[in-house]
C-alpha positions as CSV (number, residue, x, y, z in Angstrom):
1,M,-10.4,4.4,-14.7
2,R,-10.4,0.7,-14.6
3,V,-7.6,-1.3,-13.1
4,Y,-6.8,-5.0,-13.2
5,N,-3.7,-5.5,-10.8
6,E,-1.8,-4.0,-7.8
7,K,0.6,-2.0,-10.1
8,E,-2.2,-0.4,-12.0
9,F,-4.0,0.4,-8.9
10,G,-0.8,1.8,-7.2
11,D,-0.1,4.0,-10.2
12,A,-3.8,5.2,-10.2
13,I,-3.6,6.0,-6.5
14,R,-0.4,7.8,-6.9
15,R,-1.9,10.1,-9.6
16,E,-5.1,10.6,-7.5
17,E,-7.5,9.4,-10.1
18,D,-11.1,10.7,-9.4
19,Y,-12.5,7.3,-9.5
20,I,-11.1,3.8,-9.8
21,E,-12.9,0.6,-10.9
22,L,-11.7,-2.8,-9.4
23,A,-12.8,-6.4,-9.8
24,G,-12.1,-9.7,-8.3
25,K,-9.6,-10.4,-5.6
26,L,-8.1,-7.0,-5.8
27,A,-11.6,-5.4,-5.3
28,S,-11.9,-7.6,-2.1
29,H,-8.6,-6.5,-0.8
30,V,-9.1,-2.9,-1.4
31,K,-12.5,-3.1,0.1
32,K,-11.0,-4.5,3.3
33,L,-8.3,-1.8,3.4
34,I,-11.0,1.1,2.8
35,K,-13.2,-0.2,5.6
36,L,-10.7,-0.7,8.2
37,N,-11.3,1.7,11.1
38,A,-8.8,4.4,11.9
39,V,-7.1,2.5,15.0
40,L,-6.6,-0.8,13.2
41,W,-5.5,1.3,10.0
42,A,-2.7,3.1,12.0
43,F,-1.7,-0.3,13.7
44,C,-1.5,-2.0,10.3
45,L,0.2,1.1,8.5
46,A,2.9,0.7,11.0
47,A,3.5,-3.0,10.4
48,L,3.4,-2.6,6.8
49,S,5.8,0.1,6.6
50,V,8.5,-2.1,7.8
51,S,7.7,-4.6,5.1
52,I,7.5,-2.1,2.3
53,I,10.8,-0.8,3.2
54,A,12.4,-4.3,3.3
55,V,10.9,-5.2,0.1
56,I,12.1,-2.0,-1.7
57,Q,15.6,-2.8,-0.6
58,M,15.5,-6.4,-1.9
59,P,16.9,-7.4,-5.1
60,V,14.3,-7.2,-8.0
61,T,14.7,-11.1,-8.5
62,A,13.1,-11.7,-5.1
63,G,9.6,-11.0,-6.4
64,M,6.5,-12.1,-4.9
65,S,8.0,-14.5,-2.7
66,G,10.2,-11.9,-1.1
67,I,7.0,-9.9,-0.3
68,V,5.2,-12.8,1.1
69,S,8.0,-13.8,3.4
70,T,8.4,-10.2,4.6
71,V,4.8,-9.8,5.4
72,S,4.1,-13.1,6.7
73,G,5.0,-12.4,10.3
74,T,3.6,-9.0,10.7
75,A,0.8,-7.9,12.9
76,A,-0.8,-6.6,9.7
77,A,-1.2,-10.0,8.2
78,A,-3.0,-11.2,11.4
79,V,-5.4,-8.3,11.1
80,L,-6.1,-8.0,7.4
81,G,-5.2,-11.6,6.3
82,M,-2.1,-12.6,4.4
83,D,-3.6,-11.9,1.0
84,T,-4.7,-8.5,1.7
85,A,-1.5,-7.7,3.6
86,V,0.5,-8.8,0.5
87,A,-1.8,-6.8,-1.8
88,A,-1.4,-3.6,0.3
89,V,2.4,-3.9,0.2
90,S,2.3,-4.5,-3.7
91,I,0.1,-1.6,-4.1
92,A,2.4,0.6,-2.0
93,I,5.5,-0.4,-3.9
94,A,3.7,0.1,-7.3
95,G,2.6,3.5,-6.2
96,G,6.0,4.6,-5.1
97,G,6.1,3.9,-1.2
98,I,4.0,4.0,1.8
99,S,2.5,7.4,1.0
100,T,0.4,5.5,-1.7
101,L,-1.6,3.8,1.3
102,Y,-1.9,7.2,3.0
103,K,-3.5,8.5,-0.2
104,L,-5.9,5.4,-0.5
105,R,-7.5,6.7,2.8
106,K,-8.7,9.7,0.7
107,Y,-10.9,7.3,-1.2
108,C,-14.4,5.9,-0.3
109,L,-16.5,3.2,-1.5
110,K,-19.4,4.5,-3.2
111,R,-21.0,1.6,-5.3
112,K,-20.9,-2.1,-5.8
113,R,-22.2,-4.1,-8.8
114,N,-21.5,-7.4,-10.3
115,G,-18.7,-8.2,-8.0
116,K,-17.0,-5.0,-8.9
117,I,-16.3,-1.9,-6.5
118,I,-15.8,1.7,-7.6
119,I,-13.8,4.0,-5.3
120,Y,-14.1,7.7,-5.4
121,L,-11.7,10.4,-4.3
122,K,-13.3,12.3,-1.5
123,G,-13.8,15.9,-1.9
């Protein structure tokens, strides 16, 4: 399955698609998330959890600015970079919550070509 934005990617992760093809900035953000070692992942996940809960409770009108302001001060933004941390929160929200990021750890990066990455469900 090919996805083009965080919402489509979050939906694909929630459905546990066998493989997902990504390109552009989204691909680079997901690549960082997948390659993060277990200790840093746990650290970032704890910081992102607070942001995800805060954003879910915001009014719909807050939009991307609400996500950026909520993520900006977290330790996850320091480790992942602001853009990747914002993408992670957007993916989690699109996928239904923090469990989406847990499911992302079930995927591995198998192949890269022409600036695109393909991730496969381990198993």
